[in-house]
N, C-alpha and C positions, 0 to 999 in steps of 0.2 A: 327546321321542319315547319311547314304550314299546314294547319288543319282547318278544313272548311266545313261549315255547317249551314245547311240551307233549308228554308221552309217556304212553301207556296200557299198563299191564302186566296180563295176565290169568293168574292162577295158580289153577288148580282153581276153587274157589268164591269166590275173592276177586279183586276188581278194584282195582288201584291207579292213581290218576291223579296224575301229578307235573307240576306247572306251575312253570316258572321264568320270572320276568319281570325285565327290566333297564330301569332308568330311564337312558336315554341322552341325552346332550346332542346337539343338532343338529350340533355340530362338536366331537366329543369330543377331549379332550387326552390321554386315557389310551389304552391298548391300541394303541400305535403301534410301528412299526419305525423306528429311528433311521437317518438318512441324512445325507450331506454337503450335501444340497440347501439346507437351511436357512441355514447360515452362508455358503455360497457366494452365496446371494441377497443377503445383507447386505453382503458384500464387493463384489458387483456394484452395489449401490445407492449406495455411498459417493460415487464421482465424479459420477454424474448428479445425485445429491441436492444436493451442494454447488454444482454448476453451475446447476441450475434454481432451487433455493431461493435461492441467492445472487443470481441475476438478478432474481427477484421482490423480494428484499430491497432490492436497489439501486433498483428502481423505487419501492418504498415510501419509501426515504430521500429520493429526489429529489422525490416528490410532497409529502412532509412538510416539505421545505425544510431537511433536516438533512444535514450532511456524512457521506459514506459512509466513516467511519473508526472504528477501535476507540475506545470510551469517548466517543462523540459526545455532546455536551451537548444536552439537550432544552430548548427554550425555553417550551413550553406542554404541557398534558396531552393535547392531541389528537395530537401527534406520535408518541408511542410506540404509540398505538392504530392509527394509519395504518400504521406500519411493521410491527406485529405482524399486522395483517390480511393484508398482502401476503406476509409470511413464512408464514402459515398457508395461503394460497392456493397458494403454490409447493409446500409440503409435501403438501397434499391431492392436487395434480396428479401429483407423482412417485410417491406411494404408490398412487394409483389406477392409474396406468400399469403399475407393477410388479405390483400385485395381479392385474390383468386379463391382462397379456401375459406376465409371467414366472412368477408363481405359478399363473396360469390358474384363478383363483377369483373369486367375486363380492366386490365391495368390502365388503359387509356382513359378510363373514367375518373382517375385522380386529377386529370387536367391536361392531358396531352392530345386533345382533340385537334383535328387537322383543319382548323379555320382561323383566319386572322393571324397566322403565325408571324409573318414578317412585319406586319403593322404593329403588333404587340411588342415584338422584340425591339424594333426601332424606337418605338415610343418609350419603352422602359430605359433603354440606353440613353436617349436624349434627356429624359427627366433627371437621371442621376448626374449626367454631365453638367446640365444647366444649374442644378442646385449647388454642386461643388465648385464650379467656376465662379459663380456669383458669391458663394460663401468666401472663397479665397480672396477675390477682389475686394469685397466689402471689409474683411478683416485687415487686409493689407492697407487699404485706404484709411482705415481708422487707426492704424498703427498698432493693432493688436497682434499681428504677426509680421515678420520681415522675410522677404524672399531673398535668400542668400546667393543661390546659384542654380544652374540646371545640370542635371546628370542623366544623360541619355545612354542607357545600357540595354541593347537589344535582347540579351539573354535574360536579364532581370525583368524586363518588360514582358517578355513572352511567358516566363514562369509565373509572374504575378497575375497575368491574364488568365492562365490556366487555373491557378489556385482559386481565384475568385469566381470563375465559372463553376468550379466544383462546389464551392461553398454555397453559391446561389441555388444550384440544383438540389443539393442535399437538404438545406434548411427549408426551402419552399416545398419540396416533395413531402417532407415530414410534417411541417407545421400547417401548411395550407392544403396541400394535396390530400393528406390523410387526416390529420387532427381536425382542422376546420371543416373539412368535408363531412366527417362523421358527426361532429358536434351539431351540424345543421340538421341532422336527423333527429336529434334530441331537443334542440332549442331553436328559438327564433334566431335568424341568421346574424343579427346584430349582437345578441347576447353571446352567440357562438364565436363571433369575431373577438369580443372582449376576452372571453375565456382562453381562446387560443393565443391571443396576444400576451396575456399574463404568463402562460406557459413558455412562450417564446422569450419573454423578458427574463423570467427566472432562469432559463437555460444559460443566460449570459452572466449570471451573478458571479461565476467563478473568474470572469475576465479581470485582468489587472486594472488598477486605477479607476475603478468604477465609483461614482458618487451619485448624489440625488439627481443632478442634471443629466448624467449619463443614463440613469434608469428611466427618466422621463423621455429622453431621446430614443431609447430602445423601445419603449412602449409605443410611442408615436410611429416609429418605424414599423412595428408589428401591425398597427392599425392601417397604415398606408399600404403595406404589402398584402394584408388581408383584404382590404377594399379592392385592390387590383384583382384579387381572385373572385370576390363576390360579383363584381360587375362584368367580368369576362367569362366566368365559369371555366377558366383555363389557367395554366401555370406559366404560359409564355411571358406575359407581362410582369408578374411578380418576380420570376427568375431573372429577367433582363434588368429590371429595376434594382433588385438586390445585388446583382453583379456590378452594375454601373455605379451604384451608391458606394460600395466598398472599393471598387477599382479606382475611381476618380478621387475618392477621399484619400487613398494611399498615394496616388500619382501626384496629387497637388499638395503633398507635404504634411498631411495629417496622419496621426495614428488611426487605426481602424478598431473600434471597440476596445481600446486599451492596448492594442498590439501594434508593434512597429514592423512595417513592410517597406519594400522598395519605393522610393519617391523620385519622380523625375524632376519635380520642383522641390528643391531643398529649402525648408523654412525654419525659422526659429522664433522664439518670443522671449522677451525680457522676463516676463512673469506669467506663470500659468494662472488663468482666471476663468470666470464664467463665460467670457466672450470667445476666447480662442479654444476652449475645451481642454486645455492642458494636455496631459499625457493620455487622456482617454480618446481624444480626437474630436472631430467636428460634431459627432453625436452628443458630446458633452458640452457643447456650446449653446448658450441661450439663443443664439441666432438660428440654430437648427429648428427650434420649436415653430416659429412662424413659417419657415420654409416648408416644413413637413405638413403643417396644417393647410397651407395653400395647395400643396401637392395633392393632399387627400381630397380637397374640394374640387380641384381640377380633374382628378381621375374620375370622381363620381359624376361630374358634369359632362365630361367628354364621352364616357362609356355607358351612361345610364340608358341610352337608346337600345343597348343590347339586352337589357332586362326584358322578360316576357311582357308583351303588350297585347291588348285586345281592342279590336276596332269593330264597329258595326256599321254596315252600309245598307241602306234601305232604298231599294229601287221600286218605284211605283209606275204602273202602266195603266 
């Protein structure tokens, strides 16, 4: 939306026309007065979220035929997809209810605005692909991982795609669309980004094979995804990047945040170390740190033009 402001000055024989125009986002993140409403809403969300999302999760586990216990063993690739679908359904429901009745906003305001959709989706997918393919090539060239074989299975490929799409939508809707969005009502947006990233990282503490490098990788991933949200004020880019980061990480032979999924490129390593990430995956690799820092800088540089700007043009006659 563009807002124009004009003023005309008449001084003897000269007329000056001053025009100011502001490119304003439909839901600006700038020019706000901080209040406690944002973090209060997040505290209020905690118990209802775990109850409702937990109930939906339980239904998903039951329908998938999996015991509703920590570290439940999946017997087939359909089971995690079923569980994640119900997990997402519960998350969408509780976020929709809170957005409508607590925040008193339209659900679209969490980050589903209808602009730059395809550009953001394509950019997110490409970034994840580029990082993971260069990560695999670099580690294979250095002898830190060995490519053993290729396993193309159309069913597993489709199910893995659906699974990580669901994961991307769920976690971005919760942590960026609602948590970060509301924290920016109470704090400076960069402090809000750090707080939401800490929460995002802590949520993954129960993941298997987590170590200090894994925690660092998860924290940087949270910063990267949060930055995507800050500069676009939308969820399309972080959802696409979250999906592609997990999807190509799995496809190219790495575990994803400590969990094993279908890999089209089957890899192995003689010894788990800080370079190959071991059983945690590429996020637990020291190589992921500079890759993510570069991606953060790239995202900010490429999309900073979408941040609200102000220009002044002075026409004299």
